[in-house]
Structure formats: structure tokens, C-alpha cells
N, CA, C and O atoms as a DFTB+ gen file, in Angstrom:
476 C
 N C O
     1  1     104.697     107.807      85.574
     2  2     103.813     107.612      86.704
     3  2     103.194     106.218      86.680
     4  3     103.198     105.535      87.704
     5  1     102.672     105.786      85.559
     6  2     101.963     104.519      85.504
     7  2     102.883     103.395      85.040
     8  3     103.766     103.599      84.207
     9  1     102.658     102.194      85.601
    10  2     103.421     101.025      85.178
    11  2     102.456      99.862      84.984
    12  3     101.264      99.976      85.270
    13  1     102.972      98.763      84.506
    14  2     102.136      97.613      84.182
    15  2     101.989      96.628      85.329
    16  3     101.303      95.616      85.181
    17  1     102.612      96.896      86.463
    18  2     102.619      95.903      87.531
    19  2     101.324      95.850      88.340
    20  3     101.024      94.835      88.969
    21  1     100.559      96.936      88.325
    22  2      99.325      96.986      89.106
    23  2      98.217      97.624      88.286
    24  3      98.503      98.326      87.316
    25  1      96.966      97.400      88.649
    26  2      95.868      98.002      87.881
    27  2      95.989      99.527      87.815
    28  3      96.375     100.173      88.790
    29  1      95.659     100.084      86.666
    30  2      95.780     101.526      86.461
    31  2      94.943     102.323      87.455
    32  3      95.399     103.347      87.965
    33  1      93.715     101.863      87.739
    34  2      92.859     102.633      88.626
    35  2      93.450     102.718      90.031
    36  3      93.255     103.719      90.720
    37  1      94.167     101.683      90.463
    38  2      94.835     101.703      91.772
    39  2      95.968     102.726      91.743
    40  3      96.142     103.493      92.689
    41  1      96.728     102.734      90.667
    42  2      97.831     103.680      90.533
    43  2      97.330     105.125      90.491
    44  3      97.958     106.021      91.056
    45  1      96.210     105.345      89.827
    46  2      95.625     106.688      89.764
    47  2      95.218     107.139      91.158
    48  3      95.513     108.265      91.559
    49  1      94.542     106.266      91.901
    50  2      94.127     106.595      93.261
    51  2      95.344     106.903      94.131
    52  3      95.335     107.872      94.890
    53  1      96.381     106.090      94.026
    54  2      97.588     106.314      94.824
    55  2      98.278     107.618      94.450
    56  3      98.804     108.305      95.326
    57  1      98.288     107.972      93.179
    58  2      98.915     109.226      92.765
    59  2      98.143     110.421      93.321
    60  3      98.750     111.389      93.778
    61  1      96.823     110.363      93.287
    62  2      96.021     111.447      93.872
    63  2      96.283     111.517      95.380
    64  3      96.410     112.604      95.942
    65  1      96.363     110.349      96.031
    66  2      96.691     110.326      97.466
    67  2      98.042     110.999      97.717
    68  3      98.171     111.820      98.625
    69  1      99.038     110.652      96.918
    70  2     100.370     111.252      97.058
    71  2     100.303     112.768      96.884
    72  3     100.952     113.517      97.614
    73  1      99.515     113.206      95.913
    74  2      99.370     114.633      95.653
    75  2      98.657     115.347      96.810
    76  3      98.936     116.515      97.083
    77  1      97.758     114.661      97.475
    78  2      97.114     115.234      98.657
    79  2      98.136     115.342      99.782
    80  3      98.237     116.376     100.442
    81  1      98.891     114.267      99.997
    82  2      99.878     114.259     101.076
    83  2     100.973     115.301     100.885
    84  3     101.452     115.875     101.863
    85  1     101.375     115.554      99.644
    86  2     102.449     116.531      99.431
    87  2     101.940     117.965      99.258
    88  3     102.724     118.882      99.011
    89  1     100.630     118.149      99.387
    90  2     100.057     119.490      99.338
    91  2      99.660     119.985      97.972
    92  3      99.192     121.116      97.842
    93  1      99.832     119.171      96.948
    94  2      99.412     119.581      95.603
    95  2      97.909     119.864      95.580
    96  3      97.455     120.822      94.955
    97  1      97.146     119.014      96.273
    98  2      95.694     119.197      96.397
    99  2      95.350     119.336      97.875
   100  3      95.113     118.335      98.551
   101  1      95.321     120.566      98.384
   102  2      94.936     120.758      99.785
   103  2      93.471     120.372     100.007
   104  3      92.687     120.266      99.063
   105  1      93.133     120.168     101.257
   106  2      91.758     119.831     101.608
   107  2      90.814     120.933     101.131
   108  3      91.125     122.122     101.201
   109  1      89.661     120.501     100.648
   110  2      88.597     121.368     100.120
   111  2      88.936     122.013      98.781
   112  3      88.302     122.994      98.392
   113  1      89.936     121.472      98.062
   114  2      90.208     121.944      96.709
   115  2      89.842     120.851      95.713
   116  3      89.772     119.671      96.058
   117  1      89.613     121.264      94.482
   118  2      89.217     120.334      93.432
   119  2      90.402     119.505      92.951
   120  3      91.545     119.962      92.952
   121  1      90.103     118.282      92.541
   122  2      91.092     117.425      91.882
   123  2      90.700     117.341      90.410
   124  3      89.573     117.686      90.056
   125  1      91.607     116.890      89.550
   126  2      91.259     116.795      88.134
   127  2      90.035     115.896      87.917
   128  3      89.820     114.925      88.643
   129  1      89.260     116.241      86.922
   130  2      88.070     115.459      86.596
   131  2      88.472     114.140      85.939
   132  3      89.617     113.941      85.534
   133  1      87.507     113.269      85.853
   134  2      87.716     111.983      85.173
   135  2      88.221     112.205      83.755
   136  3      89.178     111.562      83.323
   137  1      87.580     113.113      83.035
   138  2      87.976     113.368      81.651
   139  2      89.352     114.014      81.553
   140  3      90.113     113.704      80.636
   141  1      89.682     114.905      82.482
   142  2      91.015     115.516      82.481
   143  2      92.092     114.461      82.720
   144  3      93.111     114.431      82.030
   145  1      91.854     113.593      83.712
   146  2      92.821     112.524      83.978
   147  2      92.969     111.595      82.776
   148  3      94.079     111.237      82.384
   149  1      91.834     111.215      82.202
   150  2      91.856     110.295      81.064
   151  2      92.628     110.895      79.889
   152  3      93.415     110.204      79.242
   153  1      92.403     112.168      79.617
   154  2      93.094     112.823      78.502
   155  2      94.592     112.949      78.797
   156  3      95.425     112.670      77.935
   157  1      94.928     113.371      80.017
   158  2      96.325     113.562      80.373
   159  2      97.094     112.246      80.344
   160  3      98.220     112.194      79.849
   161  1      96.488     111.184      80.873
   162  2      97.162     109.888      80.956
   163  2      96.935     109.006      79.728
   164  3      97.535     107.940      79.592
   165  1      96.066     109.467      78.845
   166  2      95.712     108.723      77.631
   167  2      95.187     107.331      77.968
   168  3      95.670     106.312      77.474
   169  1      94.171     107.340      78.836
   170  2      93.523     106.097      79.251
   171  2      92.016     106.245      79.097
   172  3      91.509     107.336      78.833
   173  1      91.326     105.161      79.261
   174  2      89.872     105.156      79.194
   175  2      89.300     105.958      80.366
   176  3      89.748     105.784      81.500
   177  1      88.321     106.833      80.115
   178  2      87.715     107.597      81.203
   179  2      87.114     106.718      82.304
   180  3      87.088     107.120      83.468
   181  1      86.640     105.544      81.952
   182  2      86.081     104.640      82.969
   183  2      87.166     104.210      83.961
   184  3      86.897     104.067      85.153
   185  1      88.370     104.008      83.477
   186  2      89.489     103.635      84.351
   187  2      89.830     104.786      85.291
   188  3      90.021     104.581      86.490
   189  1      89.903     105.989      84.746
   190  2      90.175     107.165      85.580
   191  2      89.076     107.344      86.618
   192  3      89.347     107.635      87.783
   193  1      87.830     107.165      86.179
   194  2      86.698     107.291      87.096
   195  2      86.728     106.259      88.202
   196  3      86.363     106.551      89.340
   197  1      87.160     105.063      87.874
   198  2      87.258     104.010      88.885
   199  2      88.279     104.378      89.952
   200  3      88.057     104.126      91.136
   201  1      89.387     104.966      89.546
   202  2      90.398     105.411      90.503
   203  2      89.867     106.508      91.409
   204  3      90.077     106.469      92.621
   205  1      89.178     107.491      90.828
   206  2      88.615     108.571      91.631
   207  2      87.514     108.059      92.557
   208  3      87.435     108.462      93.717
   209  1      86.674     107.178      92.047
   210  2      85.580     106.641      92.872
   211  2      86.097     105.805      94.035
   212  3      85.457     105.723      95.083
   213  1      87.240     105.195      93.848
   214  2      87.868     104.456      94.952
   215  2      88.158     105.406      96.118
   216  3      87.991     105.047      97.283
   217  1      88.592     106.622      95.782
   218  2      88.878     107.620      96.806
   219  2      87.600     108.211      97.398
   220  3      87.566     108.565      98.577
   221  1      86.573     108.317      96.601
   222  2      85.273     108.764      97.112
   223  2      84.742     107.731      98.100
   224  3      84.259     108.083      99.177
   225  1      84.832     106.459      97.731
   226  2      84.341     105.381      98.594
   227  2      85.063     105.340      99.935
   228  3      84.477     104.945     100.943
   229  1      86.333     105.746      99.953
   230  2      87.103     105.717     101.195
   231  2      87.018     107.032     101.966
   232  3      87.618     107.160     103.034
   233  1      86.281     108.010     101.437
   234  2      86.095     109.274     102.144
   235  2      87.205     110.282     101.944
   236  3      87.236     111.307     102.623
   237  1      88.112     110.015     101.032
   238  2      89.213     110.941     100.750
   239  2      88.727     112.089      99.864
   240  3      89.116     113.241     100.055
   241  1      87.887     111.766      98.910
   242  2      87.284     112.758      98.018
   243  2      85.771     112.756      98.221
   244  3      85.194     111.788      98.716
   245  1      85.148     113.856      97.829
   246  2      83.691     113.891      97.786
   247  2      83.268     114.619      96.516
   248  3      84.016     115.420      95.954
   249  1      82.045     114.318      96.081
   250  2      81.528     114.894      94.837
   251  2      80.614     116.069      95.139
   252  3      79.806     116.034      96.067
   253  1      80.765     117.114      94.328
   254  2      79.819     118.219      94.311
   255  2      79.140     118.145      92.952
   256  3      79.749     118.415      91.917
   257  1      77.885     117.779      92.977
   258  2      77.154     117.552      91.735
   259  2      77.279     118.751      90.790
   260  3      77.008     119.896      91.153
   261  1      77.697     118.439      89.576
   262  2      77.838     119.454      88.540
   263  2      79.086     120.315      88.651
   264  3      79.338     121.153      87.786
   265  1      79.872     120.119      89.710
   266  2      81.062     120.951      89.903
   267  2      82.331     120.117      89.797
   268  3      83.278     120.515      89.119
   269  1      82.361     118.962      90.459
   270  2      83.540     118.112      90.403
   271  2      83.787     117.382      91.706
   272  3      82.904     117.269      92.557
   273  1      85.000     116.891      91.844
   274  2      85.394     116.163      93.044
   275  2      86.404     116.998      93.816
   276  3      87.257     117.674      93.241
   277  1      86.279     116.928      95.148
   278  2      87.086     117.742      96.037
   279  2      87.699     116.887      97.129
   280  3      87.161     115.842      97.496
   281  1      88.840     117.347      97.648
   282  2      89.509     116.668      98.747
   283  2      88.716     116.943     100.020
   284  3      88.437     118.096     100.348
   285  1      88.362     115.895     100.724
   286  2      87.566     116.009     101.939
   287  2      88.388     116.584     103.081
   288  3      89.604     116.402     103.149
   289  1      87.704     117.276     103.969
   290  2      88.338     117.735     105.199
   291  2      88.764     116.508     106.002
   292  3      87.979     115.576     106.178
   293  1      89.985     116.508     106.482
   294  2      90.509     115.374     107.239
   295  2      91.160     114.307     106.379
   296  3      91.658     113.310     106.904
   297  1      91.166     114.499     105.064
   298  2      91.734     113.493     104.158
   299  2      93.226     113.294     104.402
   300  3      93.713     112.164     104.360
   301  1      93.950     114.368     104.653
   302  2      95.392     114.260     104.871
   303  2      95.677     113.410     106.107
   304  3      96.517     112.511     106.072
   305  1      94.977     113.698     107.187
   306  2      95.155     112.924     108.422
   307  2      94.792     111.462     108.192
   308  3      95.512     110.561     108.623
   309  1      93.673     111.231     107.512
   310  2      93.230     109.865     107.236
   311  2      94.259     109.104     106.405
   312  3      94.550     107.943     106.692
   313  1      94.806     109.743     105.385
   314  2      95.810     109.098     104.542
   315  2      97.082     108.796     105.324
   316  3      97.651     107.712     105.193
   317  1      97.531     109.753     106.138
   318  2      98.740     109.523     106.931
   319  2      98.549     108.358     107.886
   320  3      99.431     107.508     108.004
   321  1      97.415     108.303     108.568
   322  2      97.162     107.203     109.506
   323  2      97.131     105.864     108.779
   324  3      97.711     104.885     109.248
   325  1      96.460     105.823     107.646
   326  2      96.363     104.591     106.868
   327  2      97.724     104.149     106.358
   328  3      98.069     102.969     106.434
   329  1      98.490     105.090     105.840
   330  2      99.818     104.758     105.308
   331  2     100.789     104.359     106.413
   332  3     101.639     103.492     106.207
   333  1     100.672     104.984     107.587
   334  2     101.539     104.607     108.703
   335  2     101.253     103.180     109.145
   336  3     102.176     102.421     109.442
   337  1      99.985     102.817     109.188
   338  2      99.609     101.452     109.551
   339  2     100.155     100.461     108.525
   340  3     100.713      99.427     108.892
   341  1      99.994     100.777     107.253
   342  2     100.519      99.909     106.193
   343  2     102.036      99.819     106.246
   344  3     102.609      98.745     106.062
   345  1     102.687     100.953     106.498
   346  2     104.144     100.988     106.582
   347  2     104.647     100.058     107.683
   348  3     105.599      99.302     107.485
   349  1     104.000     100.123     108.836
   350  2     104.400      99.260     109.957
   351  2     104.259      97.788     109.580
   352  3     105.141      96.978     109.863
   353  1     103.151      97.456     108.943
   354  2     102.907      96.056     108.592
   355  2     103.821      95.569     107.465
   356  3     104.305      94.438     107.504
   357  1     104.055      96.411     106.474
   358  2     104.807      95.989     105.290
   359  2     106.326      96.084     105.456
   360  3     107.065      95.323     104.831
   361  1     106.789      97.003     106.285
   362  2     108.228      97.235     106.380
   363  2     108.800      97.012     107.778
   364  3     109.803      96.317     107.940
   365  1     108.166      97.598     108.776
   366  2     108.738      97.542     110.127
   367  2     108.672      96.135     110.701
   368  3     109.678      95.627     111.197
   369  1     107.516      95.500     110.644
   370  2     107.385      94.150     111.210
   371  2     108.355      93.167     110.553
   372  3     109.042      92.440     111.270
   373  1     108.443      93.112     109.205
   374  2     109.425      92.210     108.598
   375  2     110.864      92.553     108.981
   376  3     111.689      91.655     109.149
   377  1     111.170      93.835     109.120
   378  2     112.505      94.258     109.526
   379  2     112.831      93.718     110.922
   380  3     113.921      93.196     111.155
   381  1     111.893      93.848     111.828
   382  2     112.098      93.366     113.197
   383  2     112.267      91.848     113.217
   384  3     113.130      91.328     113.924
   385  1     111.449      91.141     112.447
   386  2     111.555      89.677     112.403
   387  2     112.901      89.234     111.828
   388  3     113.517      88.300     112.341
   389  1     113.353      89.893     110.775
   390  2     114.638      89.546     110.168
   391  2     115.789      89.864     111.134
   392  3     116.737      89.088     111.255
   393  1     115.696      90.990     111.806
   394  2     116.726      91.340     112.785
   395  2     116.793      90.298     113.894
   396  3     117.880      89.927     114.336
   397  1     115.648      89.830     114.339
   398  2     115.611      88.806     115.388
   399  2     116.285      87.520     114.904
   400  3     117.037      86.891     115.648
   401  1     116.013      87.134     113.653
   402  2     116.641      85.927     113.093
   403  2     118.155      86.058     113.038
   404  3     118.883      85.077     113.191
   405  1     118.616      87.276     112.819
   406  2     120.051      87.522     112.696
   407  2     120.707      87.828     114.037
   408  3     121.918      88.036     114.112
   409  1     119.911      87.853     115.080
   410  2     120.459      88.117     116.402
   411  2     120.784      89.582     116.649
   412  3     121.602      89.903     117.510
   413  1     120.154      90.459     115.903
   414  2     120.373      91.895     116.081
   415  2     119.428      92.381     117.176
   416  3     118.213      92.219     117.067
   417  1     119.977      92.968     118.214
   418  2     119.160      93.465     119.324
   419  2     118.368      94.699     118.888
   420  3     118.673      95.321     117.870
   421  1     117.365      95.033     119.663
   422  2     116.570      96.229     119.380
   423  2     117.454      97.472     119.381
   424  3     117.317      98.347     118.526
   425  1     118.359      97.534     120.350
   426  2     119.254      98.693     120.443
   427  2     120.157      98.791     119.217
   428  3     120.368      99.879     118.680
   429  1     120.690      97.651     118.777
   430  2     121.550      97.648     117.591
   431  2     120.748      97.998     116.334
   432  3     121.248      98.688     115.445
   433  1     119.513      97.523     116.265
   434  2     118.653      97.832     115.125
   435  2     118.369      99.335     115.077
   436  3     118.436      99.949     114.012
   437  1     118.059      99.915     116.214
   438  2     117.824     101.362     116.273
   439  2     119.085     102.109     115.841
   440  3     119.000     103.097     115.112
   441  1     120.246     101.643     116.284
   442  2     121.510     102.277     115.893
   443  2     121.726     102.177     114.384
   444  3     122.159     103.141     113.753
   445  1     121.426     101.016     113.805
   446  2     121.565     100.849     112.358
   447  2     120.631     101.799     111.604
   448  3     121.033     102.434     110.629
   449  1     119.396     101.885     112.061
   450  2     118.418     102.779     111.401
   451  2     118.874     104.222     111.523
   452  3     118.819     104.976     110.552
   453  1     119.319     104.608     112.700
   454  2     119.797     105.972     112.917
   455  2     120.978     106.284     112.013
   456  3     121.037     107.360     111.418
   457  1     121.916     105.355     111.903
   458  2     123.090     105.554     111.053
   459  2     122.673     105.726     109.599
   460  3     123.181     106.612     108.911
   461  1     121.758     104.891     109.125
   462  2     121.296     104.986     107.734
   463  2     120.536     106.278     107.487
   464  3     120.657     106.882     106.421
   465  1     119.756     106.698     108.468
   466  2     118.968     107.931     108.315
   467  2     119.855     109.163     108.218
   468  3     119.483     110.163     107.604
   469  1     121.029     109.080     108.828
   470  2     121.941     110.229     108.839
   471  2     122.856     110.263     107.622
   472  3     123.512     111.274     107.371
   473  1     122.907     109.176     106.868
   474  2     123.812     109.176     105.705
   475  2     123.119     109.606     104.435
   476  3     123.745     109.656     103.377
């Protein structure tokens, strides 16, 4: 799960996001505690806490004092919208620009994408 290319706390936050999106942690259910994450991943609890707090700050998780952290209502929708926006900026826009440089029409690009999606 973890690699050296990006900060650990970012990777932890992204993994929890992925787990929310795939239904591992439905809305209004608890996520692993800072100490559970730290023990499982064999990392400093402060690093695990930083990853979880990143999600609290963005409204994906919320804290119940003395109980733990839970997935917020609407978190799945919020994550999908955010990821779709990022996907368009990181992948779709560069794809369109490269296709334009190569003289690939919109129709041909759609055909290429459709062909790849079906294989």
C-alpha cells in the first residue's frame, strides 16, 4: 500500500478515501483509529493521525469524542466529485491537447477511447 514517492500521511488519507469509495467504510461507520493504523502499517501514530486529520479537515471524516472517527454523510459524493474534477484536469485535458497536436479529431478520439474500453 505505501511507497516512498509521496508523504505517508497523504497515502494514508488516499487509502481511506479509496476504502470509502469502494464501500469498505460506508457513510456513518467508524474508520480505524490512529493507533490501529499506526500498528498495522508500522508507522508513527502522529503520521497516521495527520492522514486522518486531513480527512477531518476536508469534511470526509468527523470525530466523535471518546468514540473515534466516522465517515461523514455525503463523503462518497464529495469524494467522487473531487476525484472527477481531478481526473478531468490530470488526464482528460492532457489527452485532448495531445490528440489535437496529433491531428486526431474529437470523433476519432472518442472512437479510440471506446475501442480501448471494450478490449
